[in-house]
NUFI-870566 format. One record per residue (C-alpha): x, y, z. Coordinates in pm, whole numbers, plus 50000, padded with zeros to 5 digits. Layout:
// residues N
XYZ/...
// end
This chain:
// residues 384
803005067435899/805675040935841/804975015535574/805604978835643/808584963435473/807874942235171/809204907635096/812064921834885/813234945335160/813314917035417/815504895735189/817994924235140/818184930035518/818864893035588/821644892435328/823224923035489/823244906435835/824784874635690/827624894235529/828404912135857/828404879436055/830654862435799/833114891135822/833314889036200/833914851436189/836644855835932/838344882036150/838344857736448/839784829436241/842514852436117/843514861836468/843704825236569/845784816436263/848174845036328/848594830236679/848794846937014/850474830937320/848154849537551/845054835137384/846274799337343/844364775237573/846314754837835/845404719237741/848264699137895/851374703938108/853614701637800/851574728237617/851624749337932/855414747137938/855564758337573/853604789737652/855844799037944/853464786938216/854404755438408/852004734338621/854444741938906/856204775338952/859104784838731/860024776438376/861844744138291/865314748338143/865454711838035/867404701038345/865764714938658/862384704438794/860284731438956/857614724239213/855664738339502/856484725839852/855544730540213/858034734440499/857674709040779/859764693341057/861304660040958/859044641941206/856064662841100/853804685041306/852224666041595/848734676141699/848574670842075/845044666542203/842994661142515/839944639342570/836924658042430/834374669642685/836724675242980/837604709243119/841174721443080/842384732443423/845764746443316/848274746743032/851874744743150/853604756442829/853534786742603/853984791142231/857674788542142/858634767342445/860984738042392/859854705942560/861354671742615/859614638342581/857434632642887/857204669142993/853844679643138/851914700842889/848454704743046/846304694143341/842704683543289/839604681543506/839744655943789/843504658043835/843344666344207/840954637744283/843094613544083/846144623944286/844304616744611/843074583044483/846624573544392/847944584844731/845254564244909/846004533144704/849724536644770/849094541445145/846924510245157/849594489844985/852274503945214/850194494345520/849614459345383/853314455445308/854144466345663/851714441345814/853054414045590/856614421745696/855614420646064/853944387046006/857114373845845/859134384346148/856644368246388/856724335946192/860514336046187/860624340846564/858034313746629/859884289346406/863154296146581/861544288346918/859754258146774/862944243946626/864834249246950/862174231747163/861254204546916/863614178647062/862934185447432/859174185947375/859234152747197/861374137247470/859154151047747/855974139347578/857424104747526/858524101547889/855194114448016/853334089447802/855564060947916/855204070848281/851434073548277/851064041148086/853304024248343/851264037648633/848024026248471/849503991548426/850593990648787/847174001548899/845533974448692/847793948648851/846913960749204/843163962649154/842523925249212/844313927949545/842793961149655/839193954249566/838603928449847/840103952650099/837773981050012/834763960549920/832963967950249/834124004350269/832134024250016/834204055250057/837494037250008/835994018549715/834954051849556/838374067249611/840044037149452/837794039349147/838394076849121/842144072249139/842094045948867/839924068348649/842304097548686/845244075448594/843374063848281/842594099848184/846204110648237/847474081248032/845094088447746/845994125347750/849724118147752/849304094347460/847224119647269/849724147647336/852544126147206/850654117346889/849654153646835/853244165346872/854424138646631/851754148746380/852764185246407/856344176046337/855324154046045/853304182345881/855634210545984/857084215345634/853694217745467/852374241445734/855324264645694/854914264445315/851314276445357/852414303345601/855064315445357/852494316745079/850244338545292/852964364745351/854504363745002/854764395744796/852934378244510/849954368744723/846464376444585/845904403944842/849154420844742/848264418144373/844844433944434/846464463744604/848994466844322/846194467044064/844404494344258/847554515444235/847754508743861/844144519843814/844704551344019/847854559143821/845994554643492/843274578443612/845964603943700/847634599843360/844294605643188/844064639043369/847474649543238/848824656542890/852504648842835/854764655242538/855164623442331/858464635642183/860844665142209/860054695942008/858884731841998/855374743542085/854244758441754/850704769241843/848224767442130/844764756642018/842964758142356/843004778342678/842594770943051/838984768743162/837674757542824/835924724742754/838224704342534/837104697742178/840134675842110/843114696041977/845254712242246/848474723642078/850794716441786/854314703841848/857244699341611/860964692141629/862284720641414/865934711041461/865634692641128/863384705940852/862204692540518/860314706240222/857484683240109/857324690339736/854484681139501/856284670639182/854324665738861/854094628738781/855904631438447/858944647238618/859294620638888/861174594438678/864004619538635/864554622739010/866604600939243/867344600939615/870354623339675/869624648239397/870384684139505/867684710139539/867204746539630/864314759939833/863334796539813/862394810240155/861604847040210/863834858739927/866724835840021/867774801339906/868384770740123/870204741039976/869024705740034/868814671239882/866114646139798/865684620640078/862454603639973/860394599439659/856834588139718/855064560739529/851514573639556/850134596339286/847394620039399/845814653839349/847874684439431/847114702439754/849294732939685/848004759139441/850044781539211/849184818439241/849644822638864/846084822338721/847384807638394/848834776538565/846974743838582/845394738738922/844214702638903/847354681038874/848524645738943/851594648039165/853954627039378/855284638239716/859064642939728/860864650640056/863844674240053/866054676440362/867274712040420/870914718640502/870054748540722/867004741940933/867264773841139/866154796640854/863134774940776/862144767341135/860324800641170/858054793140874/856544759040946/853784750340696/854834778140461/854354772540085/857654777039900/859164772339554/861584743439501/864064737139223/865314701339190/868264692138970/867974656238850/871274638538789/873424666538930/874664643139202/875844617938940/877354644038703/879224662638973/880554698138947/882444691738624/879674672738445/877644685438150/
// end
């Protein structure tokens, strides 16, 4: 049977443990003091550079600036979309196709109906234009006849009025003499009264016709102005038909997707028969390529527009130059594959135009390594 440890034994055991622990701590401190690059913590970009690990790929030689970048077209990658919720009837392009600005990319639901609505609106306007043109010709013909007969009609109306007024006057002068002769003959008396009445009616009508003709001539200019307004191309009826065509054309355009700019179809994001969720395809003009580098903020003051650079793409190198230095400092979006490198950095976007776009055009959005040489443009080939 084991005996319990006494108070003296417990004290000796505690002292033994303390000695062992002190020895282990001393060994650790010794290792730290001796120094090991592999065990040194990465506390800052400058300390990282001293240990051989840069925030961005590559080691600084005191002149070059190394950074991560992404290959993009100069104008960027355009995401072409369709209205969400509509069915995609057909896609007229394939991946790798070159398109021009305005080319038809896809047809959406309702395209056929929109085409018919546009055709109907155009037919209605064409019919209205035809009727308006016929009315113009009729008015022109009527005015030609009216102008040719204006003088003779006025002369004839004036003579007719003068003649009837003269006959009425003569009849009035004869009535005092004729009344006694027909006073006892009721039939003759009635005929005389009827004759005088007819002369009065004819005189009044002739006078009214003359005044009406004169009024027509007086208001002829204003009447023709109103007629011209009714058959004008800018009349309200014509404008209504034009607006109907505009609405039908807008409806047709909403059922079509056109290329906003020239470029290459990089990727198809939807297929015919699907209900659109928004994105349809990606488009980019790869005739000119850039590398969008994320340069550490402390390296940016050394750079200037025009500085040369080299971009590593698939084992090769493409020369370029700095075309833009951003002003906005933000978090890095590109990550170094080296686990020792800092991953959370403050960087500035720097654009590098590539001299040979063809080699980079097949790798849009690819992450690459970039070497920038500050001041090399100013120093020249023979500089220090």
